N, CA, C and O of each residue as an XYZ file, in Angstrom:
456
protein
N       8.321     -9.916    -14.868
C       9.725     -9.553    -14.699
C       9.822     -8.436    -13.664
O       9.062     -7.468    -13.704
N      10.739     -8.582    -12.763
C      10.964     -7.576    -11.737
C      11.947     -6.534    -12.275
O      13.136     -6.807    -12.440
N      11.429     -5.350    -12.540
C      12.240     -4.296    -13.149
C      13.410     -3.913    -12.251
O      14.537     -3.770    -12.724
N      13.150     -3.747    -10.971
C      14.214     -3.334    -10.048
C      15.345     -4.359    -10.016
O      16.520     -3.993     -9.994
N      14.989     -5.641    -10.013
C      15.986     -6.702     -9.976
C      16.823     -6.707    -11.259
O      18.049     -6.810    -11.208
N      16.156     -6.596    -12.400
C      16.853     -6.564    -13.693
C      17.762     -5.343    -13.791
O      18.899     -5.432    -14.253
N      17.246     -4.218    -13.354
C      18.025     -2.975    -13.389
C      19.265     -3.098    -12.519
O      20.348     -2.666    -12.915
N      19.117     -3.684    -11.337
C      20.255     -3.885    -10.451
C      21.288     -4.804    -11.091
O      22.489     -4.540    -11.030
N      20.817     -5.875    -11.700
C      21.710     -6.831    -12.350
C      22.503     -6.171    -13.480
O      23.717     -6.349    -13.580
N      21.819     -5.418    -14.318
C      22.485     -4.739    -15.440
C      23.450     -3.684    -14.915
O      24.563     -3.550    -15.424
N      23.030     -2.937    -13.904
C      23.898     -1.899    -13.318
C      25.169     -2.507    -12.749
O      26.262     -1.976    -12.944
N      25.022     -3.607    -12.053
C      26.170     -4.286    -11.450
C      27.154     -4.724    -12.527
O      28.363     -4.542    -12.385
N      26.635     -5.296    -13.592
C      27.501     -5.737    -14.686
C      28.164     -4.553    -15.380
O      29.337     -4.623    -15.747
N      27.423     -3.476    -15.559
C      27.964     -2.298    -16.245
C      29.058     -1.620    -15.423
O      30.015     -1.084    -15.982
N      28.919     -1.641    -14.104
C      29.897     -0.987    -13.226
C      31.247     -1.692    -13.268
O      32.287     -1.062    -13.073
N      31.230     -2.983    -13.520
C      32.488     -3.733    -13.572
C      33.425     -3.184    -14.639
O      34.646     -3.252    -14.495
N      32.855     -2.642    -15.705
C      33.661     -1.958    -16.711
C      34.357     -2.844    -17.726
O      35.105     -2.337    -18.562
N      34.139     -4.136    -17.680
C      34.812     -5.005    -18.641
C      33.820     -5.632    -19.620
O      34.029     -6.744    -20.105
N      32.762     -4.919    -19.897
C      31.719     -5.408    -20.786
C      32.181     -5.298    -22.234
O      32.580     -4.221    -22.678
N      32.131     -6.397    -22.966
C      32.513     -6.330    -24.374
C      31.350     -5.744    -25.182
O      30.218     -5.714    -24.698
N      31.616     -5.279    -26.401
C      30.580     -4.595    -27.182
C      29.351     -5.461    -27.468
O      28.225     -4.962    -27.470
N      29.564     -6.752    -27.708
C      28.429     -7.630    -27.979
C      27.523     -7.735    -26.753
O      26.298     -7.711    -26.870
N      28.132     -7.851    -25.597
C      27.353     -7.918    -24.360
C      26.676     -6.569    -24.094
O      25.542     -6.529    -23.618
N      27.358     -5.482    -24.396
C      26.776     -4.149    -24.210
C      25.522     -3.994    -25.067
O      24.537     -3.398    -24.632
N      25.561     -4.530    -26.282
C      24.386     -4.474    -27.155
C      23.238     -5.285    -26.547
O      22.089     -4.846    -26.571
N      23.546     -6.460    -26.007
C      22.517     -7.277    -25.353
C      21.902     -6.517    -24.167
O      20.684     -6.508    -23.987
N      22.760     -5.886    -23.367
C      22.271     -5.129    -22.218
C      21.426     -3.944    -22.666
O      20.418     -3.617    -22.040
N      21.839     -3.313    -23.742
C      21.082     -2.187    -24.291
C      19.693     -2.641    -24.741
O      18.710     -1.927    -24.543
N      19.615     -3.810    -25.338
C      18.319     -4.352    -25.748
C      17.436     -4.635    -24.527
O      16.238     -4.354    -24.541
N      18.034     -5.188    -23.483
C      17.276     -5.438    -22.251
C      16.771     -4.127    -21.655
O      15.626     -4.028    -21.212
N      17.646     -3.128    -21.654
C      17.265     -1.830    -21.102
C      16.131     -1.196    -21.905
O      15.248     -0.549    -21.341
N      16.161     -1.383    -23.209
C      15.091     -0.838    -24.052
C      13.750     -1.485    -23.710
O      12.717     -0.816    -23.691
N      13.775     -2.769    -23.445
C      12.546     -3.457    -23.028
C      12.111     -2.987    -21.643
O      10.925     -2.781    -21.386
N      13.088     -2.821    -20.759
C      12.770     -2.378    -19.396
C      12.144     -0.993    -19.374
O      11.240     -0.734    -18.579
N      12.614     -0.100    -20.237
C      12.085      1.269    -20.227
C      10.603      1.261    -20.582
O       9.825      2.040    -20.031
N      10.214      0.386    -21.498
C       8.799      0.281    -21.846
C       7.966     -0.216    -20.682
O       6.902      0.332    -20.393
N       8.451     -1.259    -20.011
C       7.720     -1.804    -18.866
C       7.684     -0.804    -17.708
O       6.663     -0.655    -17.037
N       8.807     -0.124    -17.482
C       8.867      0.855    -16.391
C       7.926      2.023    -16.669
O       7.301      2.556    -15.752
N       7.829      2.413    -17.921
C       6.924      3.506    -18.281
C       5.475      3.098    -18.032
O       4.681      3.893    -17.530
N       5.134      1.868    -18.381
C       3.776      1.378    -18.109
C       3.484      1.393    -16.608
O       2.406      1.808    -16.181
N       4.444      0.941    -15.821
C       4.258      0.938    -14.365
C       4.177      2.358    -13.813
O       3.419      2.622    -12.880
N       4.954      3.268    -14.386
C       4.913      4.659    -13.943
C       3.543      5.262    -14.222
O       2.995      5.980    -13.386
N       2.991      4.972    -15.393
C       1.660      5.494    -15.734
C       0.636      5.020    -14.709
O      -0.200      5.800    -14.253
N       0.703      3.742    -14.349
C      -0.221      3.210    -13.338
C      -0.028      3.915    -11.991
O      -1.001      4.267    -11.324
N       1.231      4.117    -11.599
C       1.516      4.796    -10.326
C       1.031      6.246    -10.372
O       0.470      6.749     -9.399
N       1.246      6.902    -11.484
C       0.806      8.299    -11.650
C      -0.719      8.396    -11.565
O      -1.254      9.288    -10.907
N      -1.404      7.487    -12.224
C      -2.865      7.503    -12.196
C      -3.392      7.186    -10.794
O      -4.380      7.773    -10.352
N      -2.738      6.266    -10.104
C      -3.136      5.964     -8.726
C      -2.989      7.178     -7.826
O      -3.860      7.470     -7.007
N      -1.887      7.874     -7.988
C      -1.654      9.089     -7.199
C      -2.676     10.161     -7.560
O      -3.216     10.833     -6.681
N      -2.937     10.319     -8.845
C      -3.895     11.341     -9.279
C      -5.298     11.071     -8.728
O      -5.996     11.998     -8.317
N      -5.704      9.803     -8.723
C      -7.017      9.457     -8.163
C      -7.062      9.791     -6.670
O      -8.044     10.345     -6.178
N      -5.988      9.447     -5.962
C      -5.917      9.742     -4.533
C      -5.953     11.258     -4.294
O      -6.682     11.740     -3.427
N      -5.171     11.986     -5.059
C      -5.091     13.445     -4.917
C      -6.453     14.080     -5.182
O      -6.881     14.978     -4.458
N      -7.120     13.611     -6.214
C      -8.448     14.142     -6.537
C      -9.398     13.923     -5.369
O     -10.164     14.817     -5.007
N      -9.346     12.736     -4.783
C     -10.198     12.458     -3.624
C      -9.878     13.361     -2.451
O     -10.780     13.819     -1.749
N      -8.599     13.618     -2.237
C      -8.205     14.469     -1.113
C      -8.596     15.923     -1.318
O      -8.842     16.642     -0.349
N      -8.655     16.362     -2.564
C      -9.060     17.764     -2.795
C     -10.502     17.990     -2.350
O     -10.882     19.112     -2.014
N     -11.304     16.929     -2.345
C     -12.683     17.045     -1.850
C     -12.730     17.052     -0.324
O     -13.667     17.587      0.270
N     -11.714     16.456      0.309
C     -11.692     16.344      1.759
C     -11.117     17.575      2.464
O     -11.398     17.803      3.641
N     -10.315     18.368      1.751
C      -9.648     19.523      2.363
C     -10.131     20.809      1.716
O     -10.439     20.864      0.526
N     -10.184     21.831      2.539
C     -10.640     23.127      2.058
C      -9.606     23.768      1.134
O      -9.963     24.400      0.139
N      -8.342     23.606      1.461
C      -7.271     24.217      0.672
C      -6.548     23.153     -0.143
O      -6.293     22.046      0.330
N      -6.228     23.515     -1.373
C      -5.483     22.615     -2.263
C      -4.117     22.293     -1.664
O      -3.646     21.161     -1.776
N      -3.479     23.272     -1.030
C      -2.145     23.045     -0.463
C      -2.192     21.964      0.631
O      -1.248     21.187      0.772
N      -3.275     21.916      1.393
C      -3.415     20.867      2.404
C      -3.601     19.504      1.747
O      -3.022     18.510      2.186
N      -4.401     19.467      0.707
C      -4.623     18.218     -0.014
C      -3.318     17.722     -0.625
O      -3.006     16.534     -0.553
N      -2.553     18.637     -1.228
C      -1.279     18.275     -1.859
C      -0.295     17.756     -0.816
O       0.369     16.744     -1.041
N      -0.198     18.433      0.307
C       0.726     18.011      1.367
C       0.363     16.621      1.880
O       1.246     15.795      2.111
N      -0.898     16.364      2.054
C      -1.330     15.047      2.529
C      -1.141     13.978      1.460
O      -0.788     12.840      1.766
N      -1.377     14.349      0.212
C      -1.188     13.396     -0.888
C       0.276     12.992     -1.013
O       0.580     11.842     -1.330
N       1.178     13.933     -0.766
C       2.609     13.643     -0.886
C       3.143     12.806      0.270
O       4.301     12.388      0.253
N       2.325     12.568      1.245
C       2.735     11.741      2.383
C       2.171     10.323      2.281
O       2.123      9.599      3.275
N       1.746      9.928      1.079
C       1.112      8.630      0.906
C       2.024      7.641      0.179
O       3.029      8.012     -0.427
N       1.639      6.392      0.265
C       2.355      5.324     -0.436
C       2.240      5.503     -1.953
O       3.173      5.179     -2.688
N       1.106      6.014     -2.420
C       0.920      6.241     -3.858
C       1.952      7.230     -4.401
O       2.493      7.037     -5.490
N       2.215      8.272     -3.647
C       3.211      9.253     -4.082
C       4.615      8.640     -4.063
O       5.424      8.885     -4.958
N       4.887      7.853     -3.045
C       6.183      7.165     -2.959
C       6.385      6.255     -4.172
O       7.462      6.249     -4.768
N       5.363      5.492     -4.538
C       5.463      4.599     -5.694
C       5.691      5.380     -6.984
O       6.460      4.959     -7.849
N       5.020      6.511     -7.102
C       5.200      7.376     -8.271
C       6.658      7.839     -8.352
O       7.262      7.789     -9.424
N       7.220      8.282     -7.241
C       8.612      8.732     -7.216
C       9.588      7.597     -7.526
O      10.565      7.793     -8.248
N       9.318      6.418     -6.982
C      10.182      5.267     -7.247
C      10.183      4.903     -8.723
O      11.229      4.575     -9.282
N       9.031      4.957     -9.350
C       8.933      4.634    -10.783
C       9.646      5.695    -11.616
O      10.294      5.363    -12.609
N       9.539      6.946    -11.233
C      10.262      8.015    -11.937
C      11.766      7.808    -11.813
O      12.512      8.010    -12.771
N      12.198      7.405    -10.632
C      13.617      7.146    -10.396
C      14.110      5.973    -11.230
O      15.217      6.013    -11.767
N      13.297      4.935    -11.341
C      13.664      3.784    -12.173
C      13.852      4.196    -13.627
O      14.830      3.812    -14.268
N      12.923      4.970    -14.136
C      13.009      5.410    -15.530
C      14.267      6.240    -15.739
O      14.953      6.088    -16.750
N      14.569      7.107    -14.799
C      15.787      7.923    -14.893
C      17.034      7.039    -14.887
O      17.958      7.259    -15.671
N      17.058      6.049    -14.010
C      18.210      5.140    -13.947
C      18.367      4.346    -15.239
O      19.481      4.165    -15.731
N      17.260      3.877    -15.781
C      17.319      3.129    -17.036
C      17.845      4.018    -18.155
O      18.688      3.594    -18.946
N      17.353      5.240    -18.220
C      17.829      6.164    -19.259
C      19.320      6.445    -19.133
O      20.026      6.530    -20.137
N      19.797      6.588    -17.905
C      21.238      6.814    -17.699
C      22.055      5.598    -18.135
O      23.117      5.743    -18.741
N      21.563      4.416    -17.829
C      22.262      3.202    -18.253
C      22.235      3.042    -19.776
O      23.218      2.604    -20.374
N      21.133      3.392    -20.387
C      21.051      3.349    -21.850
C      22.104      4.260    -22.451
O      22.816      3.869    -23.375
N      22.205      5.474    -21.928
C      23.230      6.402    -22.422
C      24.634      5.850    -22.219
O      25.490      5.982    -23.093
N      24.872      5.230    -21.065
C      26.188      4.653    -20.783
C      26.520      3.516    -21.743
O      27.642      3.426    -22.241
N      25.550      2.657    -22.000
C      25.777      1.537    -22.914
C      26.044      2.039    -24.340
O      26.908      1.511    -25.041
N      25.303      3.048    -24.750
C      25.531      3.623    -26.082
C      26.944      4.200    -26.174
O      27.625      4.023    -27.183
N      27.375      4.881    -25.132
C      28.706      5.468    -25.106
C      29.783      4.383    -25.128
O      30.776      4.503    -25.845
N      29.584      3.334    -24.347
C      30.525      2.218    -24.308
C      30.642      1.564    -25.687
O      31.744      1.287    -26.158
N      29.515      1.326    -26.317
C      29.523      0.714    -27.650
C      30.267      1.601    -28.638
O      31.059      1.114    -29.445
N      30.014      2.889    -28.574
C      30.694      3.830    -29.477
C      32.203      3.821    -29.243
O      32.981      3.807    -30.196
N      32.614      3.828    -27.978
C      34.042      3.795    -27.661
C      34.701      2.520    -28.181
O      35.775      2.565    -28.780
N      34.051      1.393    -27.948
C      34.609      0.115    -28.395
C      34.683      0.049    -29.917
O      35.654     -0.470    -30.468
N      33.682      0.561    -30.588
C      33.699      0.576    -32.054
C      34.856      1.439    -32.558
O      35.541      1.069    -33.512
N      35.068      2.564    -31.930
C      36.193      3.436    -32.311
C      37.534      2.752    -32.062
O      38.454      2.874    -32.870
N      37.647      2.026    -30.936
C      38.879      1.282    -30.645
C      39.143      0.228    -31.715
O      40.267      0.095    -32.199
N      38.111     -0.513    -32.079
C      38.279     -1.566    -33.086
C      38.637     -0.982    -34.445
O      39.480     -1.523    -35.161
N      37.996      0.119    -34.791
C      38.303      0.743    -36.079
C      39.737      1.271    -36.088
O      40.442      1.148    -37.090
N      40.157      1.850    -34.988
C      41.525      2.366    -34.884
C      42.551      1.263    -34.928
O      43.609      1.431    -35.535
N      42.266      0.128    -34.295
C      43.227     -0.979    -34.265
C      43.328     -1.688    -35.622
O      44.350     -2.305    -35.921
N      42.304     -1.605    -36.417
C      42.357     -2.224    -37.762
C      43.374     -1.550    -38.660
O      43.982     -2.185    -39.522
N      43.549     -0.260    -38.448
C      44.429      0.504    -39.345
C      45.840      0.626    -38.817
O      46.702      1.189    -39.493
N      46.100      0.114    -37.627
C      47.454      0.161    -37.077
C      48.219     -1.092    -37.477
O      47.657     -2.186    -37.519
N      49.484     -0.927    -37.764
C      50.317     -2.094    -38.138
C      51.429     -2.301    -37.165
O      52.222     -3.229    -37.322
């Protein structure tokens, strides 16, 4: 499963603003699965960066030089992208929870109105 593609699809649907509570619950379930997969991918990206950084510390006399060079690599970019994905998923999870809560309150309020 392509996390970025799924995240984009869910984000697009959520932005429309006409998501019913049942669909919001489905999206929330998808997001919960995505966060697990994104976390696994982030761990791999983090470990890849750490291995690269460790190697560079042997190549440079100063740690600051090694760090600067490590941050200019594809491994660091992938690490940042995965962190960004996790942040986006968490924000969408919060939004879906809020939407569900609002809709539940609307339904409860409408039940008692005559």
